[in-house]
mmJSON file of the N, C-alpha and C atoms, coordinates in Angstrom:
{"data_MODEL":{"atom_site":{
"group_PDB":["ATOM","ATOM","ATOM","ATOM","ATOM","ATOM","ATOM","ATOM","ATOM","ATOM","ATOM","ATOM","ATOM","ATOM","ATOM","ATOM","ATOM","ATOM","ATOM","ATOM","ATOM","ATOM","ATOM","ATOM","ATOM","ATOM","ATOM","ATOM","ATOM","ATOM","ATOM","ATOM","ATOM","ATOM","ATOM","ATOM","ATOM","ATOM","ATOM","ATOM","ATOM","ATOM","ATOM","ATOM","ATOM","ATOM","ATOM","ATOM","ATOM","ATOM","ATOM","ATOM","ATOM","ATOM","ATOM","ATOM","ATOM","ATOM","ATOM","ATOM","ATOM","ATOM","ATOM","ATOM","ATOM","ATOM","ATOM","ATOM","ATOM","ATOM","ATOM","ATOM","ATOM","ATOM","ATOM","ATOM","ATOM","ATOM","ATOM","ATOM","ATOM","ATOM","ATOM","ATOM","ATOM","ATOM","ATOM","ATOM","ATOM","ATOM","ATOM","ATOM","ATOM","ATOM","ATOM","ATOM","ATOM","ATOM","ATOM","ATOM","ATOM","ATOM","ATOM","ATOM","ATOM","ATOM","ATOM","ATOM","ATOM","ATOM","ATOM","ATOM","ATOM","ATOM","ATOM","ATOM","ATOM","ATOM","ATOM","ATOM","ATOM","ATOM","ATOM","ATOM","ATOM","ATOM","ATOM","ATOM","ATOM","ATOM","ATOM","ATOM","ATOM","ATOM","ATOM","ATOM","ATOM","ATOM","ATOM","ATOM","ATOM","ATOM","ATOM","ATOM","ATOM","ATOM","ATOM","ATOM","ATOM","ATOM","ATOM","ATOM","ATOM"],
"id":[1,2,3,4,5,6,7,8,9,10,11,12,13,14,15,16,17,18,19,20,21,22,23,24,25,26,27,28,29,30,31,32,33,34,35,36,37,38,39,40,41,42,43,44,45,46,47,48,49,50,51,52,53,54,55,56,57,58,59,60,61,62,63,64,65,66,67,68,69,70,71,72,73,74,75,76,77,78,79,80,81,82,83,84,85,86,87,88,89,90,91,92,93,94,95,96,97,98,99,100,101,102,103,104,105,106,107,108,109,110,111,112,113,114,115,116,117,118,119,120,121,122,123,124,125,126,127,128,129,130,131,132,133,134,135,136,137,138,139,140,141,142,143,144,145,146,147,148,149,150,151,152,153],
"type_symbol":["N","C","C","N","C","C","N","C","C","N","C","C","N","C","C","N","C","C","N","C","C","N","C","C","N","C","C","N","C","C","N","C","C","N","C","C","N","C","C","N","C","C","N","C","C","N","C","C","N","C","C","N","C","C","N","C","C","N","C","C","N","C","C","N","C","C","N","C","C","N","C","C","N","C","C","N","C","C","N","C","C","N","C","C","N","C","C","N","C","C","N","C","C","N","C","C","N","C","C","N","C","C","N","C","C","N","C","C","N","C","C","N","C","C","N","C","C","N","C","C","N","C","C","N","C","C","N","C","C","N","C","C","N","C","C","N","C","C","N","C","C","N","C","C","N","C","C","N","C","C","N","C","C"],
"label_atom_id":["N","CA","C","N","CA","C","N","CA","C","N","CA","C","N","CA","C","N","CA","C","N","CA","C","N","CA","C","N","CA","C","N","CA","C","N","CA","C","N","CA","C","N","CA","C","N","CA","C","N","CA","C","N","CA","C","N","CA","C","N","CA","C","N","CA","C","N","CA","C","N","CA","C","N","CA","C","N","CA","C","N","CA","C","N","CA","C","N","CA","C","N","CA","C","N","CA","C","N","CA","C","N","CA","C","N","CA","C","N","CA","C","N","CA","C","N","CA","C","N","CA","C","N","CA","C","N","CA","C","N","CA","C","N","CA","C","N","CA","C","N","CA","C","N","CA","C","N","CA","C","N","CA","C","N","CA","C","N","CA","C","N","CA","C","N","CA","C","N","CA","C","N","CA","C","N","CA","C"],
"label_alt_id":[null,null,null,null,null,null,null,null,null,null,null,null,null,null,null,null,null,null,null,null,null,null,null,null,null,null,null,null,null,null,null,null,null,null,null,null,null,null,null,null,null,null,null,null,null,null,null,null,null,null,null,null,null,null,null,null,null,null,null,null,null,null,null,null,null,null,null,null,null,null,null,null,null,null,null,null,null,null,null,null,null,null,null,null,null,null,null,null,null,null,null,null,null,null,null,null,null,null,null,null,null,null,null,null,null,null,null,null,null,null,null,null,null,null,null,null,null,null,null,null,null,null,null,null,null,null,null,null,null,null,null,null,null,null,null,null,null,null,null,null,null,null,null,null,null,null,null,null,null,null,null,null,null],
"label_comp_id":["MET","MET","MET","ALA","ALA","ALA","LYS","LYS","LYS","SER","SER","SER","GLY","GLY","GLY","ALA","ALA","ALA","GLN","GLN","GLN","LYS","LYS","LYS","ASN","ASN","ASN","THR","THR","THR","LYS","LYS","LYS","ASN","ASN","ASN","LYS","LYS","LYS","ALA","ALA","ALA","LYS","LYS","LYS","HIS","HIS","HIS","ALA","ALA","ALA","LYS","LYS","LYS","LEU","LEU","LEU","MET","MET","MET","ALA","ALA","ALA","ARG","ARG","ARG","LYS","LYS","LYS","LYS","LYS","LYS","ASN","ASN","ASN","LYS","LYS","LYS","LEU","LEU","LEU","ARG","ARG","ARG","GLN","GLN","GLN","GLU","GLU","GLU","LYS","LYS","LYS","GLU","GLU","GLU","ASN","ASN","ASN","ARG","ARG","ARG","LYS","LYS","LYS","ALA","ALA","ALA","ARG","ARG","ARG","LEU","LEU","LEU","LYS","LYS","LYS","GLU","GLU","GLU","LEU","LEU","LEU","THR","THR","THR","ALA","ALA","ALA","LYS","LYS","LYS","MET","MET","MET","ASN","ASN","ASN","THR","THR","THR","GLN","GLN","GLN","LYS","LYS","LYS","GLU","GLU","GLU","ASN","ASN","ASN"],
"label_asym_id":["A","A","A","A","A","A","A","A","A","A","A","A","A","A","A","A","A","A","A","A","A","A","A","A","A","A","A","A","A","A","A","A","A","A","A","A","A","A","A","A","A","A","A","A","A","A","A","A","A","A","A","A","A","A","A","A","A","A","A","A","A","A","A","A","A","A","A","A","A","A","A","A","A","A","A","A","A","A","A","A","A","A","A","A","A","A","A","A","A","A","A","A","A","A","A","A","A","A","A","A","A","A","A","A","A","A","A","A","A","A","A","A","A","A","A","A","A","A","A","A","A","A","A","A","A","A","A","A","A","A","A","A","A","A","A","A","A","A","A","A","A","A","A","A","A","A","A","A","A","A","A","A","A"],
"label_entity_id":["1","1","1","1","1","1","1","1","1","1","1","1","1","1","1","1","1","1","1","1","1","1","1","1","1","1","1","1","1","1","1","1","1","1","1","1","1","1","1","1","1","1","1","1","1","1","1","1","1","1","1","1","1","1","1","1","1","1","1","1","1","1","1","1","1","1","1","1","1","1","1","1","1","1","1","1","1","1","1","1","1","1","1","1","1","1","1","1","1","1","1","1","1","1","1","1","1","1","1","1","1","1","1","1","1","1","1","1","1","1","1","1","1","1","1","1","1","1","1","1","1","1","1","1","1","1","1","1","1","1","1","1","1","1","1","1","1","1","1","1","1","1","1","1","1","1","1","1","1","1","1","1","1"],
"label_seq_id":[1,1,1,2,2,2,3,3,3,4,4,4,5,5,5,6,6,6,7,7,7,8,8,8,9,9,9,10,10,10,11,11,11,12,12,12,13,13,13,14,14,14,15,15,15,16,16,16,17,17,17,18,18,18,19,19,19,20,20,20,21,21,21,22,22,22,23,23,23,24,24,24,25,25,25,26,26,26,27,27,27,28,28,28,29,29,29,30,30,30,31,31,31,32,32,32,33,33,33,34,34,34,35,35,35,36,36,36,37,37,37,38,38,38,39,39,39,40,40,40,41,41,41,42,42,42,43,43,43,44,44,44,45,45,45,46,46,46,47,47,47,48,48,48,49,49,49,50,50,50,51,51,51],
"pdbx_PDB_ins_code":[null,null,null,null,null,null,null,null,null,null,null,null,null,null,null,null,null,null,null,null,null,null,null,null,null,null,null,null,null,null,null,null,null,null,null,null,null,null,null,null,null,null,null,null,null,null,null,null,null,null,null,null,null,null,null,null,null,null,null,null,null,null,null,null,null,null,null,null,null,null,null,null,null,null,null,null,null,null,null,null,null,null,null,null,null,null,null,null,null,null,null,null,null,null,null,null,null,null,null,null,null,null,null,null,null,null,null,null,null,null,null,null,null,null,null,null,null,null,null,null,null,null,null,null,null,null,null,null,null,null,null,null,null,null,null,null,null,null,null,null,null,null,null,null,null,null,null,null,null,null,null,null,null],
"Cartn_x":[-5.157,-4.224,-4.115,-2.926,-2.705,-3.19,-3.662,-4.219,-3.086,-3.365,-2.415,-2.816,-1.979,-2.317,-1.943,-2.646,-2.22,-2.678,-1.939,-2.264,-3.563,-4.364,-5.7,-5.882,-5.242,-5.536,-4.405,-3.278,-2.033,-2.231,-2.865,-2.929,-3.783,-4.899,-5.798,-5.213,-4.367,-3.82,-2.717,-1.986,-0.971,-1.471,-2.535,-3.151,-3.78,-4.413,-4.887,-3.81,-2.715,-1.58,-1.028,-0.965,-0.408,-1.241,-2.621,-3.582,-3.585,-3.469,-3.562,-2.253,-1.091,0.132,0.034,-0.621,-0.724,-1.556,-2.682,-3.613,-2.849,-2.098,-1.309,-0.279,0.412,1.349,0.751,-0.446,-1.234,-1.549,-2.117,-2.452,-1.248,-0.213,0.998,1.559,1.393,1.912,1.019,-0.314,-1.266,-0.971,-0.747,-0.494,0.828,1.875,3.083,2.905,2.098,1.906,1.113,0.114,-0.727,0.187,0.991,1.882,2.913,3.392,4.386,3.644,2.421,1.631,1.459,0.997,0.705,1.985,3.104,4.348,4.774,4.563,4.802,3.918,2.607,1.682,1.937,2.277,2.52,3.892,4.891,6.105,5.764,4.862,4.467,3.687,2.821,2.098,2.985,4.037,4.855,5.723,6.128,6.863,5.995,4.768,3.865,3.665,3.503,3.253,4.4,5.64,6.827,6.866,6.432,6.473,5.364],
"Cartn_y":[-12.674,-11.744,-10.591,-9.984,-8.955,-7.61,-6.748,-5.558,-4.585,-3.781,-2.605,-1.412,-0.506,0.834,0.879,1.722,2.037,0.848,0.762,-0.318,-0.005,-1.027,-0.752,-0.505,-1.19,-1.132,-0.828,-0.315,-0.136,0.935,2.133,3.266,3.042,2.39,2.023,1.073,0.065,-0.913,-0.3,0.617,1.359,2.188,2.847,3.722,2.812,1.663,0.758,0.236,-0.205,-0.777,0.293,1.537,2.698,2.839,2.829,3.026,1.956,0.695,-0.418,-0.498,-0.144,0.017,0.997,2.125,3.164,2.73,1.957,1.48,0.433,-0.522,-1.468,-0.829,0.264,0.808,1.652,2.175,2.879,1.977,0.82,-0.28,-0.763,-0.866,-1.413,-0.434,0.921,1.868,2.101,1.951,2.137,0.859,-0.371,-1.46,-1.209,-0.683,-0.483,0.607,1.574,2.668,2.142,1.363,0.741,-0.083,-0.94,-1.891,-1.026,-0.049,0.73,1.479,1.971,2.637,1.674,0.475,-0.591,-1.011,-1.154,-1.467,-0.305,0.971,2.077,2.042,1.79,1.709,0.587,-0.509,-1.711,-1.474,-0.752,-0.405,0.578,1.468,2.636,1.812,0.866,0.269,-0.632,-1.32,-2.033,-1.297,-0.057,0.812,1.304,1.593,1.96,0.894,-0.405,-1.505,-1.793,-1.582,-1.758,-0.84,0.433,1.459,1.334],
"Cartn_z":[-37.287,-37.86,-36.806,-36.804,-35.876,-36.408,-35.502,-35.852,-36.253,-37.211,-37.585,-37.031,-36.712,-36.156,-34.686,-33.929,-32.607,-31.697,-30.6,-29.637,-29.0,-28.695,-28.311,-26.862,-25.875,-24.512,-23.607,-24.073,-23.219,-22.341,-22.8,-21.948,-20.664,-20.845,-19.815,-18.871,-19.39,-18.59,-17.678,-18.31,-17.563,-16.403,-16.681,-15.738,-14.624,-14.897,-13.887,-13.068,-13.617,-12.852,-11.95,-12.389,-11.514,-10.389,-10.66,-9.507,-8.489,-8.968,-8.143,-7.352,-7.881,-7.174,-6.056,-6.377,-5.358,-4.214,-4.578,-3.521,-2.712,-3.195,-2.551,-1.512,-2.051,-1.286,-0.121,-0.347,0.686,1.782,1.432,2.397,3.124,2.461,3.081,4.121,3.717,4.612,5.84,5.646,6.741,7.741,7.218,8.074,8.885,8.209,8.927,10.076,9.708,10.64,11.863,11.497,12.703,13.517,12.893,13.675,14.533,13.949,14.701,15.857,15.661,16.777,17.831,17.487,18.524,19.315,18.588,19.218,20.187,19.823,20.757,21.911,21.67,22.824,23.75,23.256,24.1,24.939,24.325,25.043,26.182,25.939,26.995,28.038,27.667,28.763,29.594,28.939,29.759,30.728,30.357,31.241,32.315,32.049,33.126,34.117,33.551,34.351,35.295,34.883,35.649,36.87,36.63,37.702,38.6],
"occupancy":[1.0,1.0,1.0,1.0,1.0,1.0,1.0,1.0,1.0,1.0,1.0,1.0,1.0,1.0,1.0,1.0,1.0,1.0,1.0,1.0,1.0,1.0,1.0,1.0,1.0,1.0,1.0,1.0,1.0,1.0,1.0,1.0,1.0,1.0,1.0,1.0,1.0,1.0,1.0,1.0,1.0,1.0,1.0,1.0,1.0,1.0,1.0,1.0,1.0,1.0,1.0,1.0,1.0,1.0,1.0,1.0,1.0,1.0,1.0,1.0,1.0,1.0,1.0,1.0,1.0,1.0,1.0,1.0,1.0,1.0,1.0,1.0,1.0,1.0,1.0,1.0,1.0,1.0,1.0,1.0,1.0,1.0,1.0,1.0,1.0,1.0,1.0,1.0,1.0,1.0,1.0,1.0,1.0,1.0,1.0,1.0,1.0,1.0,1.0,1.0,1.0,1.0,1.0,1.0,1.0,1.0,1.0,1.0,1.0,1.0,1.0,1.0,1.0,1.0,1.0,1.0,1.0,1.0,1.0,1.0,1.0,1.0,1.0,1.0,1.0,1.0,1.0,1.0,1.0,1.0,1.0,1.0,1.0,1.0,1.0,1.0,1.0,1.0,1.0,1.0,1.0,1.0,1.0,1.0,1.0,1.0,1.0,1.0,1.0,1.0,1.0,1.0,1.0],
"B_iso_or_equiv":[0.0,0.0,0.0,0.0,0.0,0.0,0.0,0.0,0.0,0.0,0.0,0.0,0.0,0.0,0.0,0.0,0.0,0.0,0.0,0.0,0.0,0.0,0.0,0.0,0.0,0.0,0.0,0.0,0.0,0.0,0.0,0.0,0.0,0.0,0.0,0.0,0.0,0.0,0.0,0.0,0.0,0.0,0.0,0.0,0.0,0.0,0.0,0.0,0.0,0.0,0.0,0.0,0.0,0.0,0.0,0.0,0.0,0.0,0.0,0.0,0.0,0.0,0.0,0.0,0.0,0.0,0.0,0.0,0.0,0.0,0.0,0.0,0.0,0.0,0.0,0.0,0.0,0.0,0.0,0.0,0.0,0.0,0.0,0.0,0.0,0.0,0.0,0.0,0.0,0.0,0.0,0.0,0.0,0.0,0.0,0.0,0.0,0.0,0.0,0.0,0.0,0.0,0.0,0.0,0.0,0.0,0.0,0.0,0.0,0.0,0.0,0.0,0.0,0.0,0.0,0.0,0.0,0.0,0.0,0.0,0.0,0.0,0.0,0.0,0.0,0.0,0.0,0.0,0.0,0.0,0.0,0.0,0.0,0.0,0.0,0.0,0.0,0.0,0.0,0.0,0.0,0.0,0.0,0.0,0.0,0.0,0.0,0.0,0.0,0.0,0.0,0.0,0.0],
"pdbx_formal_charge":[null,null,null,null,null,null,null,null,null,null,null,null,null,null,null,null,null,null,null,null,null,null,null,null,null,null,null,null,null,null,null,null,null,null,null,null,null,null,null,null,null,null,null,null,null,null,null,null,null,null,null,null,null,null,null,null,null,null,null,null,null,null,null,null,null,null,null,null,null,null,null,null,null,null,null,null,null,null,null,null,null,null,null,null,null,null,null,null,null,null,null,null,null,null,null,null,null,null,null,null,null,null,null,null,null,null,null,null,null,null,null,null,null,null,null,null,null,null,null,null,null,null,null,null,null,null,null,null,null,null,null,null,null,null,null,null,null,null,null,null,null,null,null,null,null,null,null,null,null,null,null,null,null],
"auth_seq_id":[1,1,1,2,2,2,3,3,3,4,4,4,5,5,5,6,6,6,7,7,7,8,8,8,9,9,9,10,10,10,11,11,11,12,12,12,13,13,13,14,14,14,15,15,15,16,16,16,17,17,17,18,18,18,19,19,19,20,20,20,21,21,21,22,22,22,23,23,23,24,24,24,25,25,25,26,26,26,27,27,27,28,28,28,29,29,29,30,30,30,31,31,31,32,32,32,33,33,33,34,34,34,35,35,35,36,36,36,37,37,37,38,38,38,39,39,39,40,40,40,41,41,41,42,42,42,43,43,43,44,44,44,45,45,45,46,46,46,47,47,47,48,48,48,49,49,49,50,50,50,51,51,51],
"auth_comp_id":["MET","MET","MET","ALA","ALA","ALA","LYS","LYS","LYS","SER","SER","SER","GLY","GLY","GLY","ALA","ALA","ALA","GLN","GLN","GLN","LYS","LYS","LYS","ASN","ASN","ASN","THR","THR","THR","LYS","LYS","LYS","ASN","ASN","ASN","LYS","LYS","LYS","ALA","ALA","ALA","LYS","LYS","LYS","HIS","HIS","HIS","ALA","ALA","ALA","LYS","LYS","LYS","LEU","LEU","LEU","MET","MET","MET","ALA","ALA","ALA","ARG","ARG","ARG","LYS","LYS","LYS","LYS","LYS","LYS","ASN","ASN","ASN","LYS","LYS","LYS","LEU","LEU","LEU","ARG","ARG","ARG","GLN","GLN","GLN","GLU","GLU","GLU","LYS","LYS","LYS","GLU","GLU","GLU","ASN","ASN","ASN","ARG","ARG","ARG","LYS","LYS","LYS","ALA","ALA","ALA","ARG","ARG","ARG","LEU","LEU","LEU","LYS","LYS","LYS","GLU","GLU","GLU","LEU","LEU","LEU","THR","THR","THR","ALA","ALA","ALA","LYS","LYS","LYS","MET","MET","MET","ASN","ASN","ASN","THR","THR","THR","GLN","GLN","GLN","LYS","LYS","LYS","GLU","GLU","GLU","ASN","ASN","ASN"],
"auth_asym_id":["A","A","A","A","A","A","A","A","A","A","A","A","A","A","A","A","A","A","A","A","A","A","A","A","A","A","A","A","A","A","A","A","A","A","A","A","A","A","A","A","A","A","A","A","A","A","A","A","A","A","A","A","A","A","A","A","A","A","A","A","A","A","A","A","A","A","A","A","A","A","A","A","A","A","A","A","A","A","A","A","A","A","A","A","A","A","A","A","A","A","A","A","A","A","A","A","A","A","A","A","A","A","A","A","A","A","A","A","A","A","A","A","A","A","A","A","A","A","A","A","A","A","A","A","A","A","A","A","A","A","A","A","A","A","A","A","A","A","A","A","A","A","A","A","A","A","A","A","A","A","A","A","A"],
"auth_atom_id":["N","CA","C","N","CA","C","N","CA","C","N","CA","C","N","CA","C","N","CA","C","N","CA","C","N","CA","C","N","CA","C","N","CA","C","N","CA","C","N","CA","C","N","CA","C","N","CA","C","N","CA","C","N","CA","C","N","CA","C","N","CA","C","N","CA","C","N","CA","C","N","CA","C","N","CA","C","N","CA","C","N","CA","C","N","CA","C","N","CA","C","N","CA","C","N","CA","C","N","CA","C","N","CA","C","N","CA","C","N","CA","C","N","CA","C","N","CA","C","N","CA","C","N","CA","C","N","CA","C","N","CA","C","N","CA","C","N","CA","C","N","CA","C","N","CA","C","N","CA","C","N","CA","C","N","CA","C","N","CA","C","N","CA","C","N","CA","C","N","CA","C","N","CA","C","N","CA","C"],
"pdbx_PDB_model_num":[1,1,1,1,1,1,1,1,1,1,1,1,1,1,1,1,1,1,1,1,1,1,1,1,1,1,1,1,1,1,1,1,1,1,1,1,1,1,1,1,1,1,1,1,1,1,1,1,1,1,1,1,1,1,1,1,1,1,1,1,1,1,1,1,1,1,1,1,1,1,1,1,1,1,1,1,1,1,1,1,1,1,1,1,1,1,1,1,1,1,1,1,1,1,1,1,1,1,1,1,1,1,1,1,1,1,1,1,1,1,1,1,1,1,1,1,1,1,1,1,1,1,1,1,1,1,1,1,1,1,1,1,1,1,1,1,1,1,1,1,1,1,1,1,1,1,1,1,1,1,1,1,1]
}}}
């Protein structure tokens, strides 16, 4: 039988999903920043190597 009354677990699930999305976005952003920094550094090293 279905329960009557307020939903039991929706607020906690929504909060958890929000936090996990924030964590994933943070990790993705850090990865992109690291990749961009390395790309910039390799370009700088290549120009120094050419000179």
